[in-house]
N, C-alpha and C positions, 0 to 999 in steps of 0.2 A: 399563482403568485402574480401580483400586480406591481409594476415599477411605477412609483409615484414621482420621483425626480432623480436627476443625475447632475451632480455639481462637479465640474472639471476645472473650476477656476483656481483652486489651490494646488499645493504640491501632491495631494492625494485625491484621486477620483473617488467621490462618495456617491454610492448608489443607494437611494432610499426605496424600500419596497415593503410590501405587506402581503400576507396570505389572504386568500379569499375566505370570507367569513361564512359563506353559505355551504361550503363543502365540509362534510364530516371528516374527522381525522381518526386514524387507527391508533389504539392504545399500544404503547411500546411493551406492555407486560403481557396482555392476552390477545391483542390483535383486533378486538371488537371496536367497531366504529362508534364515535361519540360526537355529539353536537353541543353538549352541555358545557358552556364556557365558564371557567373559573376566573381567569384574568387575562390580561395582555401585557406583553413586555417587548422591548426592543433588543434584538440580539445583534451583536457586531461580529461580522465575519471578515477575515482577510482573504483576498482572492489573488490570483496570479496578476502580474502587472499588465497594463495596457499601454502600449506606446512608451514603455520604459517608466511609467508612473504606477506607484502602488494603488491598489483598489481596495476600498473598504465598503462592505455591504451592510447597511443598517436595515435589518429585516424585522418587521413587526410580526410577532407570532402570538398564537393563543396558547394559553395553558388551559387544559380541559379536565373535567372530571371523568373518570372511567365509570361507565354505567353498569359494568359487570360486578355484581356484589361479591363474587368469589375471587376477583383479581386482587393481587397484593398491592398493586399501584392504586393510590387514591386519585392522584392527579398526574398528568403527563403533559409534556410540551409537544406540539405538533412539529413534524419534520417535513421539509420540502425535499422530495427525492432528487438526488443528483446535486443538491446545493448544501444541505445540512446533514450532519451526522451527530448523534447524541454526544454531548460533552465536548464537542470540537469547536474551536474558534477559527478554523480554517476550512475552506471549501475542499471537497475531495480532489479537485484538480491541483490546488496548491499543495495539499498534503502529499499527493503522488510525486510532485516535483521535488519537495523537500526530501522525501524518502529516497528518490532516485539519486539526487545529488549526495545524500548522506551515504548511500551504498558505495558510490564511486569514489568520493573524496573524503569521507568521514568528517571529523570535527572541524578543525581550523580551516582546512582547505574548502570544506563544504560551506562554511560560513562566509568565506571570501567569495566563492562563486555566487552564492545567493545575494551577497551585497552588490555584486556586479549586475545582477538581475533586479536590483532595487527591492529585495526582500530582506528585511532586517531581522536576522535571527542570530543568536549567539552560538558559539561552538558547542556549548553544553546542550542547547536545545536540539541542534542537529544530531548530536550523539544520542540523546534520549529518543529521538524519533527513529534513529537507526536501530536502536535496541528493540523497538516495537515491531520492526519488520520481521515477519516470520521466515524461517529458513525454508528453502525449497524442499519439496518432498524427496526423501532418500529412496532411490530405487536400486535394488540389488538384483542383478541378473546373472545367471550362471550360463557360461558358454557350454555348448555341447562338447562331449569328449572328442578329441581329434581322432580321425580315422587313420589307421596305419598307412604310411606312404611307401610305395615301392620305389626303391632306389636303383638307379641304373648301375650296371657293373662298373667297377673301376675303383679308384681311391675313394675312401670314405671322407666325407666332409669333416672339418674339425668339430670335436665334441664340445657341447656347451657344458659349463661347469655344473657338477652335481651339487645340490644343496647340502651344506654341511649340517651335521646334527646340531640342533639348538639354534638354527638360523632359519629365517623365513625367506622365501623367494618372493620378490615383489615384481609385479608386472604392471606395465602402464595401463591405465583405464582405457577401455575401448579396443584392446588388442588381445588376440589369443596367445596362448603360451609361447610357442616358437614361431608362430605364423605372423607375417607382417600385415596381413589383411585386417582391416578394422572389424571388430565384433559387431554384428548387426542384430543381436538378440537382446 
């Protein structure tokens, strides 16, 4: 990628850039490299703010033909790793910021926080980006059975309530049944 100009005179910092035309690009369908140019177009990307000012990247990219005859894609747009993602109008950095704020503050609060950061997004957009965030993987671990403990002679400690029929005993995540030590398994 080659940056051709930066205009910081207005309220928005505009970075104009283009991709290098000599480098082949990989097809998004089959992964085969291609240099056969179909056309060019300018892609506008929003990026994280710089000095409290919004940033817009105007990136000139190529649309190429896939040279693999068995590939379902006829043409594809080249991607710049770390800067562009297919069908996205935000850079990965800005997208991660929007998702993080959406997870913590959700709709209206997230939109307010982003407006403080000079990122103009509606609460609906923040919520839709939140819905795209995958859930963390669920890991279920079983604690080993407790070994019988020897009790010193003397009065017995108060008994814990026995579970009643038709009810479940719930224990806090990360602890063993009656033990106060955290479960490390």
